[in-house]
TIKOL-347302 format. One record per residue (C-alpha): residue in one letter; x, y, z; residue number from 0. Coordinates in steps of 0.1 Angstrom, whole numbers, plus 5000, padded with zeros to 4 digits. Layout:
<node aa="a" X="X" Y="Y" Z="Z" i="NUM"/>
...
//
This chain:
<node aa="m" X="7862" Y="4189" Z="6426" i="0"/>
<node aa="n" X="7890" Y="4170" Z="6410" i="1"/>
<node aa="h" X="7909" Y="4180" Z="6379" i="2"/>
<node aa="s" X="7898" Y="4162" Z="6347" i="3"/>
<node aa="p" X="7912" Y="4165" Z="6312" i="4"/>
<node aa="e" X="7876" Y="4171" Z="6299" i="5"/>
<node aa="l" X="7850" Y="4190" Z="6319" i="6"/>
<node aa="s" X="7815" Y="4200" Z="6310" i="7"/>
<node aa="p" X="7813" Y="4237" Z="6300" i="8"/>
<node aa="a" X="7780" Y="4239" Z="6319" i="9"/>
<node aa="l" X="7798" Y="4227" Z="6351" i="10"/>
<node aa="l" X="7826" Y="4253" Z="6346" i="11"/>
<node aa="l" X="7799" Y="4280" Z="6341" i="12"/>
<node aa="e" X="7785" Y="4272" Z="6375" i="13"/>
<node aa="t" X="7817" Y="4281" Z="6392" i="14"/>
<node aa="a" X="7821" Y="4312" Z="6370" i="15"/>
<node aa="i" X="7787" Y="4324" Z="6381" i="16"/>
<node aa="k" X="7794" Y="4317" Z="6417" i="17"/>
<node aa="a" X="7827" Y="4336" Z="6416" i="18"/>
<node aa="a" X="7813" Y="4366" Z="6396" i="19"/>
<node aa="t" X="7782" Y="4371" Z="6417" i="20"/>
<node aa="t" X="7800" Y="4366" Z="6451" i="21"/>
<node aa="a" X="7828" Y="4390" Z="6442" i="22"/>
<node aa="g" X="7804" Y="4415" Z="6426" i="23"/>
<node aa="n" X="7780" Y="4416" Z="6455" i="24"/>
<node aa="h" X="7809" Y="4421" Z="6478" i="25"/>
<node aa="a" X="7819" Y="4453" Z="6459" i="26"/>
<node aa="l" X="7782" Y="4464" Z="6458" i="27"/>
<node aa="a" X="7778" Y="4459" Z="6496" i="28"/>
<node aa="n" X="7810" Y="4479" Z="6502" i="29"/>
<node aa="r" X="7805" Y="4507" Z="6476" i="30"/>
<node aa="h" X="7807" Y="4532" Z="6505" i="31"/>
<node aa="r" X="7845" Y="4523" Z="6505" i="32"/>
<node aa="k" X="7850" Y="4535" Z="6469" i="33"/>
<node aa="s" X="7876" Y="4561" Z="6481" i="34"/>
<node aa="e" X="7899" Y="4534" Z="6496" i="35"/>
<node aa="t" X="7925" Y="4534" Z="6468" i="36"/>
<node aa="v" X="7958" Y="4516" Z="6465" i="37"/>
<node aa="l" X="7969" Y="4534" Z="6433" i="38"/>
<node aa="v" X="7957" Y="4565" Z="6414" i="39"/>
<node aa="s" X="7970" Y="4573" Z="6379" i="40"/>
<node aa="a" X="7960" Y="4599" Z="6354" i="41"/>
<node aa="h" X="7931" Y="4580" Z="6339" i="42"/>
<node aa="d" X="7926" Y="4550" Z="6362" i="43"/>
<node aa="v" X="7924" Y="4539" Z="6398" i="44"/>
<node aa="k" X="7929" Y="4507" Z="6418" i="45"/>
<node aa="l" X="7909" Y="4501" Z="6449" i="46"/>
<node aa="k" X="7913" Y="4479" Z="6479" i="47"/>
<node aa="l" X="7880" Y="4464" Z="6468" i="48"/>
<node aa="d" X="7896" Y="4454" Z="6435" i="49"/>
<node aa="l" X="7921" Y="4432" Z="6455" i="50"/>
<node aa="e" X="7894" Y="4419" Z="6478" i="51"/>
<node aa="c" X="7870" Y="4409" Z="6450" i="52"/>
<node aa="q" X="7898" Y="4393" Z="6431" i="53"/>
<node aa="e" X="7908" Y="4372" Z="6462" i="54"/>
<node aa="i" X="7871" Y="4362" Z="6467" i="55"/>
<node aa="a" X="7868" Y="4350" Z="6431" i="56"/>
<node aa="w" X="7902" Y="4334" Z="6432" i="57"/>
<node aa="d" X="7893" Y="4314" Z="6464" i="58"/>
<node aa="i" X="7861" Y="4301" Z="6448" i="59"/>
<node aa="v" X="7878" Y="4289" Z="6417" i="60"/>
<node aa="r" X="7906" Y="4273" Z="6437" i="61"/>
<node aa="s" X="7881" Y="4256" Z="6459" i="62"/>
<node aa="d" X="7863" Y="4240" Z="6430" i="63"/>
<node aa="f" X="7892" Y="4234" Z="6407" i="64"/>
<node aa="p" X="7925" Y="4235" Z="6427" i="65"/>
<node aa="l" X="7946" Y="4223" Z="6398" i="66"/>
<node aa="h" X="7935" Y="4249" Z="6373" i="67"/>
<node aa="a" X="7955" Y="4279" Z="6362" i="68"/>
<node aa="i" X="7944" Y="4315" Z="6371" i="69"/>
<node aa="l" X="7951" Y="4347" Z="6353" i="70"/>
<node aa="a" X="7938" Y="4377" Z="6374" i="71"/>
<node aa="e" X="7939" Y="4414" Z="6365" i="72"/>
<node aa="e" X="7955" Y="4426" Z="6397" i="73"/>
<node aa="s" X="7984" Y="4402" Z="6392" i="74"/>
<node aa="a" X="7987" Y="4401" Z="6354" i="75"/>
<node aa="d" X="7988" Y="4438" Z="6350" i="76"/>
<node aa="k" X="8020" Y="4438" Z="6371" i="77"/>
<node aa="g" X="8036" Y="4415" Z="6346" i="78"/>
<node aa="q" X="8029" Y="4382" Z="6364" i="79"/>
<node aa="p" X="8019" Y="4353" Z="6342" i="80"/>
<node aa="a" X="7990" Y="4330" Z="6349" i="81"/>
<node aa="d" X="7994" Y="4309" Z="6380" i="82"/>
<node aa="n" X="7996" Y="4274" Z="6366" i="83"/>
<node aa="p" X="8018" Y="4251" Z="6387" i="84"/>
<node aa="h" X="8001" Y="4220" Z="6375" i="85"/>
<node aa="n" X="8003" Y="4228" Z="6338" i="86"/>
<node aa="s" X="7965" Y="4226" Z="6334" i="87"/>
<node aa="p" X="7948" Y="4231" Z="6300" i="88"/>
<node aa="y" X="7922" Y="4252" Z="6319" i="89"/>
<node aa="t" X="7929" Y="4288" Z="6328" i="90"/>
<node aa="w" X="7904" Y="4310" Z="6347" i="91"/>
<node aa="i" X="7905" Y="4347" Z="6339" i="92"/>
<node aa="i" X="7893" Y="4371" Z="6366" i="93"/>
<node aa="d" X="7884" Y="4408" Z="6363" i="94"/>
<node aa="p" X="7872" Y="4417" Z="6398" i="95"/>
<node aa="i" X="7858" Y="4452" Z="6389" i="96"/>
<node aa="d" X="7856" Y="4463" Z="6353" i="97"/>
<node aa="g" X="7847" Y="4499" Z="6351" i="98"/>
<node aa="t" X="7865" Y="4509" Z="6384" i="99"/>
<node aa="v" X="7864" Y="4546" Z="6376" i="100"/>
<node aa="n" X="7827" Y="4544" Z="6370" i="101"/>
<node aa="f" X="7824" Y="4526" Z="6404" i="102"/>
<node aa="t" X="7844" Y="4553" Z="6422" i="103"/>
<node aa="h" X="7821" Y="4580" Z="6409" i="104"/>
<node aa="g" X="7789" Y="4561" Z="6418" i="105"/>
<node aa="m" X="7779" Y="4552" Z="6383" i="106"/>
<node aa="p" X="7762" Y="4518" Z="6379" i="107"/>
<node aa="w" X="7781" Y="4508" Z="6347" i="108"/>
<node aa="w" X="7806" Y="4483" Z="6362" i="109"/>
<node aa="c" X="7808" Y="4446" Z="6366" i="110"/>
<node aa="c" X="7827" Y="4415" Z="6376" i="111"/>
<node aa="s" X="7839" Y="4392" Z="6348" i="112"/>
<node aa="i" X="7849" Y="4356" Z="6351" i="113"/>
<node aa="a" X="7859" Y="4333" Z="6322" i="114"/>
<node aa="v" X="7876" Y="4299" Z="6318" i="115"/>
<node aa="t" X="7896" Y="4289" Z="6288" i="116"/>
<node aa="q" X="7906" Y="4254" Z="6276" i="117"/>
<node aa="a" X="7938" Y="4254" Z="6256" i="118"/>
<node aa="e" X="7934" Y="4292" Z="6252" i="119"/>
<node aa="k" X="7898" Y="4291" Z="6239" i="120"/>
<node aa="t" X="7871" Y="4304" Z="6261" i="121"/>
<node aa="v" X="7846" Y="4277" Z="6270" i="122"/>
<node aa="a" X="7825" Y="4295" Z="6297" i="123"/>
<node aa="g" X="7820" Y="4330" Z="6311" i="124"/>
<node aa="a" X="7799" Y="4351" Z="6334" i="125"/>
<node aa="v" X="7796" Y="4389" Z="6336" i="126"/>
<node aa="f" X="7777" Y="4402" Z="6366" i="127"/>
<node aa="a" X="7766" Y="4438" Z="6369" i="128"/>
<node aa="p" X="7757" Y="4442" Z="6406" i="129"/>
<node aa="s" X="7741" Y="4476" Z="6404" i="130"/>
<node aa="t" X="7714" Y="4464" Z="6380" i="131"/>
<node aa="q" X="7716" Y="4427" Z="6391" i="132"/>
<node aa="e" X="7721" Y="4416" Z="6356" i="133"/>
<node aa="l" X="7740" Y="4383" Z="6351" i="134"/>
<node aa="f" X="7751" Y="4376" Z="6315" i="135"/>
<node aa="t" X="7763" Y="4340" Z="6309" i="136"/>
<node aa="a" X="7773" Y="4316" Z="6282" i="137"/>
<node aa="f" X="7792" Y="4284" Z="6277" i="138"/>
<node aa="r" X="7805" Y="4272" Z="6243" i="139"/>
<node aa="g" X="7778" Y="4254" Z="6224" i="140"/>
<node aa="g" X="7749" Y="4268" Z="6245" i="141"/>
<node aa="p" X="7728" Y="4299" Z="6244" i="142"/>
<node aa="a" X="7738" Y="4333" Z="6258" i="143"/>
<node aa="r" X="7716" Y="4344" Z="6286" i="144"/>
<node aa="c" X="7708" Y="4374" Z="6308" i="145"/>
<node aa="n" X="7693" Y="4364" Z="6342" i="146"/>
<node aa="g" X="7685" Y="4330" Z="6327" i="147"/>
<node aa="v" X="7666" Y="4343" Z="6297" i="148"/>
<node aa="p" X="7682" Y="4337" Z="6262" i="149"/>
<node aa="i" X="7695" Y="4368" Z="6245" i="150"/>
<node aa="s" X="7705" Y="4375" Z="6209" i="151"/>
<node aa="v" X="7722" Y="4402" Z="6188" i="152"/>
<node aa="s" X="7704" Y="4428" Z="6168" i="153"/>
<node aa="g" X="7695" Y="4426" Z="6131" i="154"/>
<node aa="v" X="7710" Y="4460" Z="6121" i="155"/>
<node aa="k" X="7727" Y="4454" Z="6088" i="156"/>
<node aa="t" X="7749" Y="4485" Z="6081" i="157"/>
<node aa="m" X="7772" Y="4509" Z="6100" i="158"/>
<node aa="k" X="7751" Y="4539" Z="6093" i="159"/>
<node aa="e" X="7722" Y="4522" Z="6112" i="160"/>
<node aa="a" X="7743" Y="4510" Z="6141" i="161"/>
<node aa="m" X="7749" Y="4522" Z="6176" i="162"/>
<node aa="v" X="7785" Y="4514" Z="6184" i="163"/>
<node aa="l" X="7801" Y="4514" Z="6219" i="164"/>
<node aa="t" X="7837" Y="4523" Z="6221" i="165"/>
<node aa="g" X="7865" Y="4536" Z="6243" i="166"/>
<node aa="l" X="7892" Y="4563" Z="6243" i="167"/>
<node aa="d" X="7925" Y="4544" Z="6246" i="168"/>
<node aa="q" X="7946" Y="4563" Z="6271" i="169"/>
<node aa="k" X="7978" Y="4544" Z="6262" i="170"/>
<node aa="h" X="7979" Y="4555" Z="6225" i="171"/>
<node aa="t" X="7979" Y="4521" Z="6210" i="172"/>
<node aa="t" X="7971" Y="4535" Z="6176" i="173"/>
<node aa="q" X="7989" Y="4563" Z="6157" i="174"/>
<node aa="m" X="7956" Y="4579" Z="6149" i="175"/>
<node aa="p" X="7947" Y="4603" Z="6178" i="176"/>
<node aa="r" X="7920" Y="4588" Z="6199" i="177"/>
<node aa="l" X="7895" Y="4617" Z="6196" i="178"/>
<node aa="a" X="7900" Y="4618" Z="6159" i="179"/>
<node aa="l" X="7893" Y="4581" Z="6157" i="180"/>
<node aa="f" X="7862" Y="4585" Z="6179" i="181"/>
<node aa="r" X="7849" Y="4613" Z="6157" i="182"/>
<node aa="d" X="7855" Y="4593" Z="6126" i="183"/>
<node aa="i" X="7835" Y="4563" Z="6140" i="184"/>
<node aa="a" X="7808" Y="4587" Z="6152" i="185"/>
<node aa="d" X="7805" Y="4602" Z="6117" i="186"/>
<node aa="h" X="7799" Y="4568" Z="6101" i="187"/>
<node aa="v" X="7774" Y="4552" Z="6125" i="188"/>
<node aa="q" X="7741" Y="4563" Z="6138" i="189"/>
<node aa="k" X="7755" Y="4569" Z="6173" i="190"/>
<node aa="a" X="7787" Y="4562" Z="6191" i="191"/>
<node aa="r" X="7789" Y="4560" Z="6229" i="192"/>
<node aa="v" X="7817" Y="4557" Z="6255" i="193"/>
<node aa="m" X="7804" Y="4539" Z="6286" i="194"/>
<node aa="g" X="7836" Y="4529" Z="6304" i="195"/>
<node aa="a" X="7833" Y="4492" Z="6311" i="196"/>
<node aa="a" X="7843" Y="4470" Z="6282" i="197"/>
<node aa="a" X="7828" Y="4437" Z="6294" i="198"/>
<node aa="l" X="7794" Y="4453" Z="6299" i="199"/>
<node aa="d" X="7797" Y="4470" Z="6265" i="200"/>
<node aa="l" X="7802" Y="4437" Z="6248" i="201"/>
<node aa="c" X="7772" Y="4422" Z="6267" i="202"/>
<node aa="r" X="7750" Y="4450" Z="6254" i="203"/>
<node aa="v" X="7760" Y="4439" Z="6219" i="204"/>
<node aa="a" X="7751" Y="4403" Z="6229" i="205"/>
<node aa="a" X="7717" Y="4415" Z="6242" i="206"/>
<node aa="g" X="7709" Y="4434" Z="6210" i="207"/>
<node aa="e" X="7708" Y="4467" Z="6228" i="208"/>
<node aa="c" X="7736" Y="4481" Z="6207" i="209"/>
<node aa="d" X="7751" Y="4467" Z="6175" i="210"/>
<node aa="g" X="7789" Y="4470" Z="6176" i="211"/>
<node aa="y" X="7819" Y="4476" Z="6198" i="212"/>
<node aa="f" X="7855" Y="4486" Z="6192" i="213"/>
<node aa="e" X="7884" Y="4495" Z="6215" i="214"/>
<node aa="a" X="7920" Y="4500" Z="6205" i="215"/>
<node aa="g" X="7934" Y="4490" Z="6239" i="216"/>
<node aa="i" X="7917" Y="4467" Z="6263" i="217"/>
<node aa="y" X="7929" Y="4436" Z="6282" i="218"/>
<node aa="t" X="7923" Y="4398" Z="6280" i="219"/>
<node aa="w" X="7903" Y="4399" Z="6313" i="220"/>
<node aa="d" X="7880" Y="4426" Z="6298" i="221"/>
<node aa="v" X="7869" Y="4405" Z="6269" i="222"/>
<node aa="a" X="7874" Y="4368" Z="6278" i="223"/>
<node aa="a" X="7839" Y="4362" Z="6292" i="224"/>
<node aa="a" X="7820" Y="4389" Z="6273" i="225"/>
<node aa="g" X="7835" Y="4380" Z="6239" i="226"/>
<node aa="l" X="7821" Y="4344" Z="6242" i="227"/>
<node aa="i" X="7787" Y="4358" Z="6253" i="228"/>
<node aa="v" X="7786" Y="4378" Z="6221" i="229"/>
<node aa="e" X="7795" Y="4348" Z="6200" i="230"/>
<node aa="m" X="7769" Y="4326" Z="6217" i="231"/>
<node aa="a" X="7743" Y="4353" Z="6211" i="232"/>
<node aa="g" X="7749" Y="4351" Z="6174" i="233"/>
<node aa="g" X="7775" Y="4378" Z="6170" i="234"/>
<node aa="i" X="7813" Y="4380" Z="6162" i="235"/>
<node aa="t" X="7841" Y="4390" Z="6185" i="236"/>
<node aa="e" X="7875" Y="4395" Z="6168" i="237"/>
<node aa="t" X="7910" Y="4405" Z="6180" i="238"/>
<node aa="l" X="7925" Y="4428" Z="6154" i="239"/>
<node aa="a" X="7959" Y="4432" Z="6171" i="240"/>
<node aa="e" X="7978" Y="4423" Z="6203" i="241"/>
<node aa="p" X="8003" Y="4452" Z="6209" i="242"/>
<node aa="a" X="8015" Y="4438" Z="6242" i="243"/>
<node aa="p" X="8010" Y="4407" Z="6264" i="244"/>
<node aa="h" X="7973" Y="4406" Z="6275" i="245"/>
<node aa="r" X="7968" Y="4439" Z="6257" i="246"/>
<node aa="l" X="7943" Y="4437" Z="6228" i="247"/>
<node aa="m" X="7926" Y="4456" Z="6200" i="248"/>
<node aa="v" X="7891" Y="4442" Z="6198" i="249"/>
<node aa="m" X="7860" Y="4446" Z="6178" i="250"/>
<node aa="a" X="7826" Y="4429" Z="6180" i="251"/>
<node aa="t" X="7794" Y="4432" Z="6160" i="252"/>
<node aa="n" X="7761" Y="4415" Z="6155" i="253"/>
<node aa="g" X="7777" Y="4399" Z="6125" i="254"/>
<node aa="q" X="7755" Y="4417" Z="6100" i="255"/>
<node aa="f" X="7780" Y="4445" Z="6092" i="256"/>
<node aa="h" X="7811" Y="4430" Z="6106" i="257"/>
<node aa="s" X="7831" Y="4430" Z="6073" i="258"/>
<node aa="e" X="7821" Y="4466" Z="6067" i="259"/>
<node aa="f" X="7831" Y="4478" Z="6102" i="260"/>
<node aa="k" X="7864" Y="4457" Z="6101" i="261"/>
<node aa="t" X="7873" Y="4473" Z="6067" i="262"/>
<node aa="f" X="7866" Y="4507" Z="6081" i="263"/>
<node aa="l" X="7888" Y="4501" Z="6111" i="264"/>
<node aa="t" X="7917" Y="4484" Z="6095" i="265"/>
<node aa="t" X="7919" Y="4510" Z="6067" i="266"/>
<node aa="r" X="7921" Y="4539" Z="6092" i="267"/>
<node aa="l" X="7944" Y="4521" Z="6116" i="268"/>
<node aa="q" X="7966" Y="4507" Z="6089" i="269"/>
<node aa="l" X="7964" Y="4472" Z="6102" i="270"/>
//
């Protein structure tokens, strides 16, 4: 496919789906190799499969859109900027395995996320959960879908009625201790849960299976596709802070109690 200044978001989504499902199914077929690590840290792990899946997705994007930029987790988290030799307005954002620690323990809560931005605004995205064969998709201006069926956010109107998915930021992005923040959130919602894969968490908000999401420290590749899916499902995704390049503090809700939840968070985090 040739580079064009204006491309159909639906056409871009086709490539996102192909990249996410091919890379994700490669990880699923090779889950017996979950102990093949390239880096182990206190709270995270990098697998050979992370690199392989990224290369698979990268090659698919390059094949379809050779002039587009690519920002991929396994390169960007080493401080490398997006690969954009042609100064393209389009950037593909690849997270080969979101929820790698879950994957290494055999839990099914992990996914592959592929997004494409135009002038830094996400226009299409796909999140594929191989273990459950769920494919969440959206392009800007169209419906959010799961396996082709339209999805929409819940109708919960207040924090006290809400189930909120969150995470425990291991890099101490906030001054408030992470367990204290989790406890405070849990005290003000119906239930709080930590599942361990940000992109899938956001897709559950989009599907109306939970009502809100917050994490103090995630990355651009965690939220690029899933944030759009939330928006196209009728919700709101908002970046509250960017403490470092590609490092984000993000919240999302069904839109019904967004202001309430944002005030709660910004007051406690002194934003």
